C-alpha beads as a LAMMPS data file, in Angstrom:
LAMMPS data file: protein, C-alpha beads

276 atoms
275 bonds

1 atom types
1 bond types

-500.0 500.0 xlo xhi
-500.0 500.0 ylo yhi
-500.0 500.0 zlo zhi

Masses

1 110.0

Atoms # bond

1 1 1 -0.018 0.066 0.101
2 1 1 2.632 2.454 0.961
3 1 1 4.597 1.760 -2.297
4 1 1 1.871 3.807 -3.868
5 1 1 2.758 6.988 -1.794
6 1 1 5.790 9.223 -2.309
7 1 1 8.372 9.248 0.405
8 1 1 7.584 12.750 1.283
9 1 1 3.885 11.546 1.849
10 1 1 4.964 8.769 4.201
11 1 1 7.061 11.258 6.175
12 1 1 4.149 13.745 6.388
13 1 1 1.924 10.950 7.530
14 1 1 4.181 9.776 10.319
15 1 1 4.871 13.177 11.479
16 1 1 0.976 13.946 11.623
17 1 1 0.408 10.728 13.524
18 1 1 3.078 11.554 16.186
19 1 1 1.570 15.102 16.566
20 1 1 -1.906 13.784 17.117
21 1 1 -0.757 11.342 19.579
22 1 1 0.979 14.041 21.555
23 1 1 -2.294 15.951 21.592
24 1 1 -4.416 12.952 22.405
25 1 1 -5.572 14.316 25.705
26 1 1 -7.131 17.348 24.300
27 1 1 -9.927 16.226 21.863
28 1 1 -10.452 19.744 20.506
29 1 1 -6.797 20.208 19.764
30 1 1 -6.043 16.878 18.064
31 1 1 -9.172 16.870 16.062
32 1 1 -8.407 20.370 14.702
33 1 1 -4.708 19.598 13.942
34 1 1 -5.819 16.392 12.256
35 1 1 -8.399 18.213 10.095
36 1 1 -6.192 20.933 9.323
37 1 1 -3.176 18.892 8.226
38 1 1 -5.379 16.211 6.339
39 1 1 -6.908 19.201 4.449
40 1 1 -3.661 20.562 3.541
41 1 1 -2.125 17.136 2.458
42 1 1 -5.244 16.088 0.602
43 1 1 -6.365 19.524 -0.739
44 1 1 -9.820 18.990 0.935
45 1 1 -12.374 21.744 1.303
46 1 1 -13.700 20.206 4.591
47 1 1 -12.688 17.457 6.984
48 1 1 -14.924 15.792 9.588
49 1 1 -13.443 13.724 12.205
50 1 1 -15.577 12.052 14.887
51 1 1 -16.725 9.070 17.099
52 1 1 -20.131 7.536 16.589
53 1 1 -21.999 5.190 18.751
54 1 1 -23.833 2.425 16.886
55 1 1 -27.454 2.091 17.951
56 1 1 -28.703 -1.290 18.632
57 1 1 -32.464 -1.742 17.760
58 1 1 -34.526 -2.016 20.804
59 1 1 -37.901 -2.140 19.225
60 1 1 -39.523 -3.484 15.947
61 1 1 -40.224 0.189 14.916
62 1 1 -36.518 1.037 15.627
63 1 1 -35.225 -1.961 13.500
64 1 1 -37.371 -0.991 10.586
65 1 1 -36.105 2.789 10.974
66 1 1 -32.468 1.500 10.573
67 1 1 -33.296 -0.836 7.825
68 1 1 -35.207 1.777 5.989
69 1 1 -32.157 4.187 5.801
70 1 1 -32.452 6.534 8.822
71 1 1 -28.979 7.693 9.671
72 1 1 -29.907 8.915 13.045
73 1 1 -31.513 5.730 13.862
74 1 1 -28.471 3.774 12.972
75 1 1 -25.798 5.852 14.627
76 1 1 -25.522 8.791 17.211
77 1 1 -22.750 11.282 17.600
78 1 1 -20.407 10.891 20.593
79 1 1 -18.222 13.759 19.409
80 1 1 -17.632 15.397 16.235
81 1 1 -14.989 17.775 14.984
82 1 1 -15.087 19.885 11.668
83 1 1 -12.583 21.868 9.774
84 1 1 -13.435 24.193 6.773
85 1 1 -17.191 24.686 8.052
86 1 1 -17.880 27.844 10.149
87 1 1 -19.588 27.645 13.418
88 1 1 -22.714 29.053 12.216
89 1 1 -22.905 26.424 9.427
90 1 1 -22.000 23.270 11.446
91 1 1 -25.625 22.246 12.353
92 1 1 -26.922 22.726 8.878
93 1 1 -23.816 21.065 7.335
94 1 1 -24.329 18.053 9.530
95 1 1 -28.038 17.750 8.871
96 1 1 -27.652 17.961 5.080
97 1 1 -24.655 15.796 4.585
98 1 1 -24.796 13.205 7.237
99 1 1 -28.047 12.992 9.170
100 1 1 -30.589 13.012 6.103
101 1 1 -33.188 10.404 5.484
102 1 1 -31.821 7.849 3.136
103 1 1 -35.392 6.904 2.242
104 1 1 -35.963 10.584 0.807
105 1 1 -32.739 10.239 -1.281
106 1 1 -31.282 6.862 -2.073
107 1 1 -28.031 7.982 -3.706
108 1 1 -25.833 6.803 -0.894
109 1 1 -27.819 3.926 0.427
110 1 1 -24.831 1.686 -0.044
111 1 1 -23.622 3.167 3.248
112 1 1 -26.317 1.876 5.541
113 1 1 -25.151 -1.665 5.654
114 1 1 -21.581 -0.586 6.368
115 1 1 -22.358 1.270 9.669
116 1 1 -20.758 -0.616 12.482
117 1 1 -17.938 -2.204 10.142
118 1 1 -14.578 -1.119 9.173
119 1 1 -14.253 0.439 5.544
120 1 1 -12.851 3.165 3.377
121 1 1 -14.982 4.300 0.425
122 1 1 -14.668 7.056 -2.131
123 1 1 -17.721 8.710 -3.475
124 1 1 -17.441 7.005 -6.774
125 1 1 -17.526 3.680 -5.121
126 1 1 -20.887 4.710 -3.494
127 1 1 -22.415 6.553 -6.514
128 1 1 -21.257 6.657 -10.096
129 1 1 -20.657 10.040 -11.527
130 1 1 -23.894 10.115 -13.591
131 1 1 -25.945 9.114 -10.791
132 1 1 -24.265 11.577 -8.212
133 1 1 -24.675 14.675 -10.497
134 1 1 -28.221 14.031 -11.372
135 1 1 -29.093 13.735 -7.465
136 1 1 -30.865 15.997 -5.239
137 1 1 -28.307 15.070 -2.465
138 1 1 -25.386 16.538 -4.553
139 1 1 -27.070 19.317 -6.167
140 1 1 -29.038 20.825 -3.239
141 1 1 -27.497 19.483 -0.087
142 1 1 -23.842 19.176 -0.839
143 1 1 -23.531 22.010 -3.420
144 1 1 -25.101 24.239 -0.737
145 1 1 -22.094 23.759 1.559
146 1 1 -19.518 23.915 -1.605
147 1 1 -18.800 20.126 -1.041
148 1 1 -18.562 17.540 -3.924
149 1 1 -16.404 14.492 -4.032
150 1 1 -15.559 12.777 -0.913
151 1 1 -13.765 9.966 0.896
152 1 1 -15.330 8.285 3.902
153 1 1 -13.576 5.960 6.421
154 1 1 -14.949 4.225 9.408
155 1 1 -13.611 1.775 11.848
156 1 1 -15.331 -0.301 14.348
157 1 1 -14.105 -0.122 17.870
158 1 1 -13.254 -3.484 19.383
159 1 1 -15.154 -4.188 22.520
160 1 1 -17.555 -1.205 21.988
161 1 1 -20.543 -0.341 19.880
162 1 1 -18.883 2.454 18.396
163 1 1 -17.083 3.559 15.446
164 1 1 -14.380 6.207 14.446
165 1 1 -15.230 8.031 11.421
166 1 1 -13.158 10.255 9.110
167 1 1 -14.529 12.032 5.956
168 1 1 -12.841 14.477 3.481
169 1 1 -14.609 16.655 1.084
170 1 1 -13.525 18.441 -2.073
171 1 1 -15.161 21.743 -3.037
172 1 1 -17.940 21.583 -5.775
173 1 1 -16.530 21.213 -9.039
174 1 1 -12.830 20.624 -7.951
175 1 1 -10.934 17.560 -9.193
176 1 1 -11.838 14.318 -7.588
177 1 1 -9.803 12.561 -4.933
178 1 1 -7.334 10.242 -6.291
179 1 1 -5.721 6.880 -4.992
180 1 1 -2.999 8.952 -3.231
181 1 1 -5.684 10.747 -1.007
182 1 1 -7.453 7.535 -0.509
183 1 1 -4.496 5.814 0.791
184 1 1 -3.391 8.539 3.122
185 1 1 -6.959 8.647 4.690
186 1 1 -6.832 4.880 5.139
187 1 1 -3.434 4.862 6.712
188 1 1 -3.942 7.561 9.114
189 1 1 -7.399 6.332 9.988
190 1 1 -6.268 2.734 10.668
191 1 1 -3.527 4.050 12.995
192 1 1 -5.736 6.284 14.930
193 1 1 -8.498 3.647 15.245
194 1 1 -6.053 1.147 16.453
195 1 1 -4.686 3.554 19.232
196 1 1 -8.383 4.043 20.163
197 1 1 -9.340 0.505 20.181
198 1 1 -6.487 -0.433 22.415
199 1 1 -7.258 2.152 25.002
200 1 1 -11.148 1.590 25.110
201 1 1 -10.476 -2.181 25.460
202 1 1 -8.923 -1.247 28.771
203 1 1 -12.027 0.579 29.971
204 1 1 -14.387 -1.517 32.247
205 1 1 -17.931 -2.206 30.826
206 1 1 -20.487 -0.842 33.369
207 1 1 -24.145 -1.270 33.664
208 1 1 -26.359 1.955 33.462
209 1 1 -27.009 1.868 37.215
210 1 1 -23.168 1.369 37.784
211 1 1 -22.524 4.516 35.686
212 1 1 -25.285 6.407 37.673
213 1 1 -23.544 5.511 40.965
214 1 1 -19.973 6.276 39.589
215 1 1 -21.208 9.712 38.489
216 1 1 -22.502 10.527 42.086
217 1 1 -19.476 9.197 43.570
218 1 1 -17.376 11.444 41.521
219 1 1 -19.696 14.405 42.763
220 1 1 -18.630 13.695 46.224
221 1 1 -21.930 11.945 47.477
222 1 1 -21.763 9.402 50.226
223 1 1 -23.362 6.032 49.890
224 1 1 -26.526 6.961 51.920
225 1 1 -26.866 10.109 49.783
226 1 1 -26.689 8.132 46.546
227 1 1 -29.361 5.684 47.899
228 1 1 -31.735 8.621 48.508
229 1 1 -30.961 9.958 45.036
230 1 1 -31.551 6.688 43.246
231 1 1 -34.423 5.859 45.530
232 1 1 -32.842 2.432 46.475
233 1 1 -31.504 0.820 49.687
234 1 1 -28.115 1.789 50.999
235 1 1 -27.165 -2.074 50.866
236 1 1 -27.923 -1.946 47.200
237 1 1 -25.631 1.083 46.658
238 1 1 -22.837 -0.442 48.557
239 1 1 -23.201 -3.539 46.294
240 1 1 -22.807 -1.191 43.388
241 1 1 -19.691 0.589 44.866
242 1 1 -18.086 -2.914 45.531
243 1 1 -18.720 -3.739 41.914
244 1 1 -17.094 -0.601 40.673
245 1 1 -14.082 -1.361 43.059
246 1 1 -13.718 -4.707 41.062
247 1 1 -14.234 -3.257 37.717
248 1 1 -11.505 -0.841 38.212
249 1 1 -9.224 -3.186 40.269
250 1 1 -9.200 -0.782 43.245
251 1 1 -9.927 -1.272 47.085
252 1 1 -11.164 1.946 48.243
253 1 1 -13.215 4.907 46.977
254 1 1 -9.993 6.995 47.338
255 1 1 -8.226 4.696 44.875
256 1 1 -11.289 4.688 42.609
257 1 1 -11.520 8.375 42.242
258 1 1 -7.614 8.610 41.861
259 1 1 -7.749 6.127 39.072
260 1 1 -10.592 7.940 37.364
261 1 1 -8.774 11.267 37.533
262 1 1 -5.933 9.782 35.420
263 1 1 -6.152 11.202 31.807
264 1 1 -7.436 8.907 29.074
265 1 1 -7.940 9.280 25.446
266 1 1 -11.332 11.071 24.414
267 1 1 -12.927 8.163 22.763
268 1 1 -12.296 5.936 25.847
269 1 1 -13.990 8.396 28.006
270 1 1 -16.839 9.011 25.595
271 1 1 -17.524 5.209 25.299
272 1 1 -17.270 4.692 29.150
273 1 1 -19.619 7.714 29.695
274 1 1 -22.181 6.735 27.116
275 1 1 -22.177 2.981 27.755
276 1 1 -21.623 1.700 24.228

Bonds

1 1 1 2
2 1 2 3
3 1 3 4
4 1 4 5
5 1 5 6
6 1 6 7
7 1 7 8
8 1 8 9
9 1 9 10
10 1 10 11
11 1 11 12
12 1 12 13
13 1 13 14
14 1 14 15
15 1 15 16
16 1 16 17
17 1 17 18
18 1 18 19
19 1 19 20
20 1 20 21
21 1 21 22
22 1 22 23
23 1 23 24
24 1 24 25
25 1 25 26
26 1 26 27
27 1 27 28
28 1 28 29
29 1 29 30
30 1 30 31
31 1 31 32
32 1 32 33
33 1 33 34
34 1 34 35
35 1 35 36
36 1 36 37
37 1 37 38
38 1 38 39
39 1 39 40
40 1 40 41
41 1 41 42
42 1 42 43
43 1 43 44
44 1 44 45
45 1 45 46
46 1 46 47
47 1 47 48
48 1 48 49
49 1 49 50
50 1 50 51
51 1 51 52
52 1 52 53
53 1 53 54
54 1 54 55
55 1 55 56
56 1 56 57
57 1 57 58
58 1 58 59
59 1 59 60
60 1 60 61
61 1 61 62
62 1 62 63
63 1 63 64
64 1 64 65
65 1 65 66
66 1 66 67
67 1 67 68
68 1 68 69
69 1 69 70
70 1 70 71
71 1 71 72
72 1 72 73
73 1 73 74
74 1 74 75
75 1 75 76
76 1 76 77
77 1 77 78
78 1 78 79
79 1 79 80
80 1 80 81
81 1 81 82
82 1 82 83
83 1 83 84
84 1 84 85
85 1 85 86
86 1 86 87
87 1 87 88
88 1 88 89
89 1 89 90
90 1 90 91
91 1 91 92
92 1 92 93
93 1 93 94
94 1 94 95
95 1 95 96
96 1 96 97
97 1 97 98
98 1 98 99
99 1 99 100
100 1 100 101
101 1 101 102
102 1 102 103
103 1 103 104
104 1 104 105
105 1 105 106
106 1 106 107
107 1 107 108
108 1 108 109
109 1 109 110
110 1 110 111
111 1 111 112
112 1 112 113
113 1 113 114
114 1 114 115
115 1 115 116
116 1 116 117
117 1 117 118
118 1 118 119
119 1 119 120
120 1 120 121
121 1 121 122
122 1 122 123
123 1 123 124
124 1 124 125
125 1 125 126
126 1 126 127
127 1 127 128
128 1 128 129
129 1 129 130
130 1 130 131
131 1 131 132
132 1 132 133
133 1 133 134
134 1 134 135
135 1 135 136
136 1 136 137
137 1 137 138
138 1 138 139
139 1 139 140
140 1 140 141
141 1 141 142
142 1 142 143
143 1 143 144
144 1 144 145
145 1 145 146
146 1 146 147
147 1 147 148
148 1 148 149
149 1 149 150
150 1 150 151
151 1 151 152
152 1 152 153
153 1 153 154
154 1 154 155
155 1 155 156
156 1 156 157
157 1 157 158
158 1 158 159
159 1 159 160
160 1 160 161
161 1 161 162
162 1 162 163
163 1 163 164
164 1 164 165
165 1 165 166
166 1 166 167
167 1 167 168
168 1 168 169
169 1 169 170
170 1 170 171
171 1 171 172
172 1 172 173
173 1 173 174
174 1 174 175
175 1 175 176
176 1 176 177
177 1 177 178
178 1 178 179
179 1 179 180
180 1 180 181
181 1 181 182
182 1 182 183
183 1 183 184
184 1 184 185
185 1 185 186
186 1 186 187
187 1 187 188
188 1 188 189
189 1 189 190
190 1 190 191
191 1 191 192
192 1 192 193
193 1 193 194
194 1 194 195
195 1 195 196
196 1 196 197
197 1 197 198
198 1 198 199
199 1 199 200
200 1 200 201
201 1 201 202
202 1 202 203
203 1 203 204
204 1 204 205
205 1 205 206
206 1 206 207
207 1 207 208
208 1 208 209
209 1 209 210
210 1 210 211
211 1 211 212
212 1 212 213
213 1 213 214
214 1 214 215
215 1 215 216
216 1 216 217
217 1 217 218
218 1 218 219
219 1 219 220
220 1 220 221
221 1 221 222
222 1 222 223
223 1 223 224
224 1 224 225
225 1 225 226
226 1 226 227
227 1 227 228
228 1 228 229
229 1 229 230
230 1 230 231
231 1 231 232
232 1 232 233
233 1 233 234
234 1 234 235
235 1 235 236
236 1 236 237
237 1 237 238
238 1 238 239
239 1 239 240
240 1 240 241
241 1 241 242
242 1 242 243
243 1 243 244
244 1 244 245
245 1 245 246
246 1 246 247
247 1 247 248
248 1 248 249
249 1 249 250
250 1 250 251
251 1 251 252
252 1 252 253
253 1 253 254
254 1 254 255
255 1 255 256
256 1 256 257
257 1 257 258
258 1 258 259
259 1 259 260
260 1 260 261
261 1 261 262
262 1 262 263
263 1 263 264
264 1 264 265
265 1 265 266
266 1 266 267
267 1 267 268
268 1 268 269
269 1 269 270
270 1 270 271
271 1 271 272
272 1 272 273
273 1 273 274
274 1 274 275
275 1 275 276
């Protein structure tokens, strides 16, 4: 794969990965830096980097929504960073380009079965030129934001119902992305996803009630106060606290809070908080 990249591209990629890892404890900083440098390397109009939670259908109606092509029924944003899109435009951009109903426009319906898996796709792999430039999605939604050709990469995070996503967009009418840009995106995405997956695997999986108790412990509440807050018995809360100690391999509340105070990468925190 790397044989198709120039030596200068490989060096730039390695440097970028090192810089992003150094900024890993500051989500806003590393996303902004990643987006800015990828935009420069790939001559992209806009870059979106984020983490998404894969929704598991809980009802028959929810499953029909997912299968029917509703993006928001399939995934939920844990965190998203954008570059090249103004603050005032972000919400509209996400609604137009990401969260639209695939039932109303089937141009990119090939994406729906891919959610929750690991893949890299160019726009042409998902929609041929003729279909794309005849579609309302391209001419109304994408063109509204001066976006056209794109590369989309998603990686499933081992041990969590979550995915890392990375999308690059060229300006409307600009030359399409080539194999060089596809390889750059694939390589940087694979490396960062591997980093995230390794750290997420270290995070204990907690039940919804355990997460509630943990959040109250971090607020400084005593077990009796937590019991009153959750309307359960102090004995039940004590059992949850002991389970939290085991999950985090600690022996006391002080150890637990100290361990939780240790910095961890953004995706690990998001997955632990959201419970994916």
